[in-house]
GUROZA-653242 format. One record per residue (C-alpha): residue in one letter; x, y, z. Coordinates in steps of 0.2 Angstrom, whole numbers, m for minus. Example, Ala and Ser with C-alpha at 12.3 -4.5 7.8 and 13.67 -1.06 7.14 Angstrom:
<recs>
+-------+-------+-------+-------+
| kolse |  east | north |    up |
+-------+-------+-------+-------+
|     A |    62 |   m22 |    39 |
|     S |    68 |    m5 |    36 |
+-------+-------+-------+-------+
</recs>
This chain:
<recs>
+-------+-------+-------+-------+
| kolse |  east | north |    up |
+-------+-------+-------+-------+
|     M |  m315 |  1005 |   704 |
|     N |  m327 |   994 |   700 |
|     L |  m339 |   992 |   717 |
|     A |  m341 |  1014 |   713 |
|     R |  m346 |  1007 |   697 |
|     N |  m359 |   996 |   704 |
|     K |  m363 |  1010 |   716 |
|     F |  m367 |  1022 |   702 |
|     A |  m377 |  1008 |   696 |
|     Q |  m388 |  1006 |   710 |
|     V |  m390 |  1024 |   711 |
|     M |  m393 |  1031 |   697 |
|     P |  m410 |  1019 |   693 |
|     A |  m414 |  1024 |   676 |
|     Y |  m431 |  1019 |   663 |
|     V |  m418 |  1008 |   648 |
|     M |  m423 |   996 |   634 |
|     P |  m412 |   985 |   625 |
|     M |  m419 |   989 |   607 |
|     L |  m416 |   970 |   605 |
|     A |  m427 |   967 |   621 |
|     A |  m440 |   980 |   620 |
|     A |  m451 |   974 |   637 |
|     A |  m434 |   969 |   647 |
|     L |  m430 |   979 |   659 |
|     V |  m410 |   983 |   662 |
|     G |  m397 |   992 |   673 |
|     C |  m384 |  1003 |   665 |
|     G |  m370 |   996 |   670 |
|     Q |  m377 |   975 |   666 |
|     N |  m366 |   971 |   654 |
|     T |  m350 |   976 |   666 |
|     T |  m342 |   963 |   672 |
|     T |  m327 |   963 |   682 |
|     Q |  m317 |   952 |   695 |
|     T |  m314 |   967 |   709 |
|     G |  m324 |   965 |   724 |
|     S |  m331 |   949 |   719 |
|     E |  m316 |   936 |   719 |
|     P |  m313 |   928 |   735 |
|     A |  m299 |   935 |   749 |
|     N |  m287 |   920 |   744 |
|     S |  m288 |   926 |   726 |
|     A |  m280 |   943 |   729 |
|     P |  m263 |   934 |   728 |
|     A |  m267 |   926 |   709 |
|     E |  m271 |   945 |   706 |
|     V |  m256 |   951 |   710 |
|     A |  m245 |   936 |   702 |
|     E |  m253 |   940 |   687 |
|     T |  m251 |   958 |   687 |
|     A |  m231 |   956 |   689 |
|     Q |  m231 |   944 |   675 |
|     K |  m236 |   959 |   663 |
|     P |  m222 |   972 |   659 |
|     A |  m222 |   990 |   661 |
|     K |  m231 |   998 |   648 |
|     T |  m236 |  1016 |   643 |
|     I |  m251 |  1022 |   633 |
|     A |  m258 |  1038 |   628 |
|     I |  m276 |  1045 |   627 |
|     T |  m281 |  1059 |   619 |
|     A |  m299 |  1066 |   615 |
|     I |  m307 |  1084 |   607 |
|     V |  m315 |  1088 |   621 |
|     E |  m320 |  1082 |   641 |
|     H |  m339 |  1079 |   645 |
|     P |  m346 |  1065 |   655 |
|     S |  m351 |  1054 |   641 |
|     L |  m331 |  1054 |   636 |
|     D |  m327 |  1053 |   651 |
|     D |  m333 |  1040 |   653 |
|     I |  m329 |  1030 |   642 |
|     R |  m310 |  1033 |   646 |
|     L |  m314 |  1028 |   662 |
|     G |  m321 |  1012 |   658 |
|     V |  m302 |  1010 |   645 |
|     I |  m291 |  1013 |   661 |
|     D |  m302 |  1000 |   671 |
|     G |  m305 |   986 |   659 |
|     L |  m285 |   988 |   656 |
|     A |  m285 |   984 |   675 |
|     S |  m296 |   970 |   675 |
|     L |  m287 |   961 |   660 |
|     G |  m266 |   964 |   670 |
|     Y |  m264 |   984 |   664 |
|     K |  m265 |   993 |   681 |
|     E |  m260 |  1011 |   681 |
|     G |  m250 |  1016 |   695 |
|     Q |  m244 |  1000 |   696 |
|     N |  m236 |   991 |   676 |
|     L |  m246 |  1004 |   668 |
|     T |  m243 |  1024 |   663 |
|     V |  m259 |  1035 |   656 |
|     N |  m255 |  1050 |   650 |
|     F |  m272 |  1059 |   647 |
|     Q |  m272 |  1075 |   634 |
|     S |  m289 |  1084 |   630 |
|     A |  m287 |  1098 |   616 |
|     Q |  m302 |  1106 |   624 |
|     G |  m312 |  1109 |   610 |
|     S |  m298 |  1116 |   599 |
|     M |  m292 |  1107 |   582 |
|     A |  m275 |  1114 |   582 |
|     T |  m273 |  1107 |   599 |
|     V |  m276 |  1091 |   592 |
|     G |  m264 |  1092 |   580 |
|     Q |  m250 |  1099 |   594 |
|     I |  m257 |  1083 |   607 |
|     A |  m255 |  1070 |   592 |
|     K |  m235 |  1079 |   589 |
|     Q |  m230 |  1076 |   606 |
|     F |  m237 |  1059 |   609 |
|     V |  m228 |  1053 |   594 |
|     A |  m212 |  1060 |   601 |
|     D |  m215 |  1053 |   616 |
|     N |  m216 |  1034 |   605 |
|     P |  m228 |  1026 |   619 |
|     D |  m234 |  1007 |   616 |
|     A |  m251 |  1012 |   611 |
|     I |  m260 |  1028 |   608 |
|     V |  m279 |  1029 |   610 |
|     G |  m290 |  1041 |   599 |
|     I |  m307 |  1046 |   607 |
|     T |  m319 |  1054 |   595 |
|     T |  m316 |  1058 |   576 |
|     P |  m305 |  1071 |   578 |
|     S |  m293 |  1066 |   590 |
|     A |  m290 |  1049 |   580 |
|     Q |  m292 |  1056 |   562 |
|     S |  m277 |  1067 |   570 |
|     L |  m267 |  1054 |   577 |
|     A |  m268 |  1043 |   560 |
|     A |  m261 |  1060 |   552 |
|     A |  m245 |  1060 |   564 |
|     T |  m241 |  1042 |   565 |
|     T |  m240 |  1026 |   556 |
|     S |  m231 |  1016 |   567 |
|     I |  m236 |  1018 |   583 |
|     P |  m252 |  1007 |   588 |
|     L |  m267 |  1017 |   585 |
|     I |  m286 |  1012 |   594 |
|     Y |  m298 |  1023 |   588 |
|     T |  m315 |  1024 |   600 |
|     A |  m330 |  1035 |   599 |
|     V |  m328 |  1035 |   581 |
|     S |  m347 |  1035 |   573 |
|     D |  m341 |  1031 |   555 |
|     P |  m323 |  1024 |   555 |
|     V |  m325 |  1021 |   536 |
|     A |  m330 |  1042 |   533 |
|     A |  m318 |  1046 |   542 |
|     K |  m303 |  1036 |   533 |
|     L |  m297 |  1026 |   548 |
|     I |  m303 |  1011 |   541 |
|     D |  m307 |  1005 |   523 |
|     E |  m325 |   997 |   516 |
|     N |  m316 |   980 |   519 |
|     N |  m316 |   983 |   537 |
|     K |  m296 |   987 |   537 |
|     G |  m287 |  1001 |   545 |
|     T |  m282 |  1011 |   532 |
|     Q |  m265 |  1011 |   540 |
|     A |  m256 |   996 |   547 |
|     N |  m255 |  1004 |   564 |
|     I |  m275 |  1006 |   564 |
|     T |  m289 |   998 |   574 |
|     G |  m302 |  1001 |   582 |
|     L |  m321 |  1002 |   592 |
|     S |  m335 |  1013 |   583 |
|     S |  m352 |  1017 |   587 |
|     Q |  m363 |  1017 |   571 |
|     L |  m379 |  1019 |   578 |
|     P |  m395 |  1017 |   568 |
|     L |  m405 |  1030 |   564 |
|     E |  m423 |  1022 |   561 |
|     P |  m424 |  1017 |   579 |
|     Q |  m417 |  1037 |   584 |
|     V |  m433 |  1041 |   572 |
|     E |  m445 |  1031 |   577 |
|     L |  m441 |  1036 |   596 |
|     F |  m446 |  1055 |   591 |
|     T |  m462 |  1049 |   585 |
|     K |  m465 |  1041 |   602 |
|     I |  m458 |  1055 |   613 |
|     K |  m469 |  1067 |   603 |
|     P |  m480 |  1058 |   591 |
|     E |  m487 |  1075 |   582 |
|     A |  m468 |  1083 |   576 |
|     E |  m464 |  1085 |   560 |
|     R |  m449 |  1095 |   560 |
|     I |  m434 |  1091 |   566 |
|     G |  m420 |  1102 |   573 |
|     F |  m404 |  1097 |   571 |
|     V |  m389 |  1106 |   578 |
|     Y |  m372 |  1100 |   575 |
|     S |  m353 |  1105 |   575 |
|     P |  m348 |  1108 |   557 |
|     G |  m332 |  1103 |   558 |
|     E |  m335 |  1086 |   565 |
|     A |  m336 |  1073 |   551 |
|     N |  m348 |  1062 |   563 |
|     S |  m362 |  1073 |   563 |
|     V |  m362 |  1079 |   544 |
|     A |  m363 |  1059 |   542 |
|     V |  m378 |  1060 |   552 |
|     K |  m386 |  1077 |   546 |
|     D |  m386 |  1070 |   529 |
|     E |  m392 |  1053 |   533 |
|     L |  m405 |  1063 |   543 |
|     A |  m410 |  1074 |   529 |
|     K |  m410 |  1058 |   518 |
|     L |  m423 |  1047 |   531 |
|     L |  m436 |  1058 |   540 |
|     P |  m448 |  1062 |   525 |
|     K |  m448 |  1043 |   526 |
|     Y |  m458 |  1046 |   541 |
|     G |  m467 |  1062 |   536 |
|     M |  m453 |  1072 |   544 |
|     T |  m442 |  1087 |   538 |
|     L |  m424 |  1093 |   546 |
|     V |  m421 |  1108 |   549 |
|     E |  m401 |  1111 |   553 |
|     V |  m393 |  1123 |   562 |
|     P |  m371 |  1124 |   563 |
|     A |  m365 |  1129 |   580 |
|     N |  m346 |  1129 |   574 |
|     R |  m341 |  1130 |   594 |
|     S |  m347 |  1126 |   609 |
|     S |  m352 |  1142 |   615 |
|     D |  m363 |  1143 |   599 |
|     V |  m375 |  1131 |   606 |
|     A |  m388 |  1142 |   614 |
|     D |  m389 |  1153 |   600 |
|     A |  m390 |  1140 |   587 |
|     T |  m404 |  1130 |   600 |
|     R |  m415 |  1147 |   602 |
|     S |  m413 |  1151 |   582 |
|     L |  m425 |  1137 |   580 |
|     A |  m440 |  1145 |   589 |
|     G |  m456 |  1142 |   580 |
|     K |  m447 |  1130 |   567 |
|     V |  m446 |  1114 |   573 |
|     D |  m458 |  1101 |   587 |
|     L |  m442 |  1090 |   591 |
|     I |  m423 |  1094 |   592 |
|     Y |  m410 |  1081 |   591 |
|     T |  m393 |  1078 |   592 |
|     S |  m380 |  1064 |   591 |
|     L |  m361 |  1060 |   594 |
|     D |  m358 |  1078 |   593 |
|     N |  m343 |  1082 |   603 |
|     G |  m344 |  1103 |   602 |
|     V |  m365 |  1101 |   607 |
|     A |  m363 |  1088 |   622 |
|     S |  m350 |  1098 |   628 |
|     A |  m365 |  1114 |   631 |
|     M |  m376 |  1102 |   634 |
|     E |  m384 |  1113 |   650 |
|     A |  m385 |  1128 |   639 |
|     M |  m395 |  1117 |   624 |
|     V |  m407 |  1112 |   637 |
|     Q |  m411 |  1127 |   646 |
|     A |  m413 |  1135 |   628 |
|     A |  m425 |  1120 |   624 |
|     N |  m434 |  1123 |   641 |
|     E |  m436 |  1141 |   633 |
|     L |  m443 |  1134 |   618 |
|     K |  m454 |  1119 |   625 |
|     V |  m446 |  1106 |   613 |
|     P |  m441 |  1092 |   619 |
|     V |  m420 |  1088 |   618 |
|     I |  m415 |  1070 |   612 |
|     T |  m399 |  1062 |   611 |
|     S |  m388 |  1047 |   609 |
|     D |  m381 |  1044 |   628 |
|     E |  m384 |  1045 |   643 |
|     F |  m377 |  1056 |   653 |
|     S |  m386 |  1070 |   643 |
|     V |  m401 |  1064 |   651 |
|     R |  m393 |  1065 |   665 |
|     R |  m390 |  1082 |   663 |
|     G |  m409 |  1087 |   656 |
|     A |  m414 |  1080 |   638 |
|     T |  m430 |  1072 |   637 |
|     A |  m423 |  1055 |   630 |
|     A |  m407 |  1048 |   622 |
|     L |  m406 |  1030 |   614 |
|     G |  m387 |  1025 |   612 |
|     V |  m374 |  1013 |   620 |
|     N |  m368 |  1013 |   637 |
|     D |  m353 |  1024 |   637 |
|     Y |  m345 |  1015 |   652 |
|     D |  m346 |   997 |   643 |
|     F |  m341 |  1004 |   626 |
|     G |  m324 |  1011 |   636 |
|     L |  m322 |   992 |   643 |
|     T |  m323 |   985 |   627 |
|     T |  m312 |   996 |   620 |
|     A |  m299 |   992 |   632 |
|     K |  m301 |   972 |   626 |
|     I |  m294 |   978 |   609 |
|     V |  m280 |   990 |   617 |
|     A |  m274 |   977 |   630 |
|     D |  m272 |   963 |   614 |
|     V |  m260 |   977 |   607 |
|     L |  m251 |   976 |   624 |
|     D |  m250 |   958 |   625 |
|     G |  m238 |   961 |   608 |
|     K |  m251 |   958 |   595 |
|     A |  m251 |   971 |   578 |
|     P |  m265 |   981 |   576 |
|     S |  m268 |   975 |   556 |
|     E |  m272 |   957 |   564 |
|     I |  m288 |   965 |   577 |
|     S |  m302 |   968 |   566 |
|     P |  m310 |   983 |   570 |
|     K |  m327 |   980 |   579 |
|     V |  m342 |   989 |   581 |
|     M |  m354 |   990 |   596 |
|     N |  m371 |   997 |   594 |
|     T |  m383 |   987 |   607 |
|     L |  m395 |  1003 |   610 |
|     T |  m403 |  1008 |   626 |
|     L |  m416 |  1021 |   631 |
|     F |  m413 |  1033 |   644 |
|     I |  m429 |  1045 |   648 |
|     S |  m432 |  1059 |   660 |
|     P |  m450 |  1061 |   663 |
|     K |  m448 |  1077 |   674 |
|     H |  m434 |  1085 |   659 |
|     A |  m449 |  1079 |   647 |
|     A |  m462 |  1090 |   655 |
|     E |  m450 |  1106 |   658 |
|     Q |  m448 |  1102 |   638 |
|     G |  m467 |  1104 |   636 |
|     V |  m472 |  1086 |   632 |
|     T |  m480 |  1073 |   641 |
|     V |  m472 |  1055 |   639 |
|     D |  m481 |  1039 |   638 |
|     L |  m470 |  1029 |   646 |
|     T |  m483 |  1012 |   642 |
|     T |  m476 |  1016 |   623 |
|     L |  m460 |  1013 |   628 |
|     G |  m460 |   997 |   639 |
|     D |  m460 |   993 |   656 |
|     S |  m453 |  1007 |   665 |
|     I |  m443 |  1014 |   682 |
|     N |  m441 |  1031 |   690 |
|     V |  m426 |  1042 |   683 |
|     D |  m413 |  1048 |   697 |
|     T |  m409 |  1065 |   690 |
|     T |  m394 |  1065 |   703 |
|     P |  m378 |  1074 |   693 |
|     P |  m367 |  1065 |   686 |
|     R |  m351 |  1058 |   696 |
|     Q |  m336 |  1068 |   694 |
|     H |  m322 |  1060 |   683 |
|     S |  m301 |  1061 |   689 |
|     K |  m295 |  1073 |   673 |
+-------+-------+-------+-------+
</recs>
């Protein structure tokens, strides 16, 4: 699996810029380091022995919906666990369930997982993690892809789980770098459109923070809700003549309909800025965010600690927010802008090959 990941990094060259070193050029998988495929052949018996020493475990994973970004996080979790001695099909059983965007299904999945009583549960996205927290106070719960776990009431202000069974990894993306990116993609932008799912607490939090931050840059927020993924295209088209740029961040309902948003934005000639690399692969102009696969790998370390016997209350919740910029001049042109890459640091060509297929 690691070989597939490395191959993906090679065939998908992207313009990337870590915010901590803007001039440094990196590949989208540079922090991904596992042993498979790089060890000498005589290390295999040791790998087998190490795996055999790990007891058989079962984990349950759920997400509010499936889209490439969340799929990559899940893939990272499973690959990361394999590198840590828990290999699916050998000593690890993985039960994955998607709610397919339905809040009613989110609750049903949580109840079923509790009845199954796995060794650990991984809740990908805020709605799924919240539902799991409401369903159990005893089964270890590791949240991931949650932008504001305090607002979601998964942890408190002291970085402790609100329940003894909760810990996890969040992606609290700072918004100021996002707004600074707006000024580089479209320097004259004054009105920023924000399409969001009102039922997702993380999206509402981003909306409220943007509304406070944008005036400092001489910008205003034009918000439009999309209650369902099927509403995203119409919500985007409703911004015609009202905005100079469209932004969406960590919103799973919108991400599920990214192609529909892109099609509408192309018609309006308005650039779309997001916070995950796959949105750029799917047609957005640019994205500033964490690498999803690496996010899954980091989550796997927490899950492995739990499977090894550590109590969630003994594992401090973590934040991963090192940002990488992904950009597509091709998509920018389709959305009415020409990006001056020299303002963003060194650049390389963008491969717009569709994202790889994920197993369900």
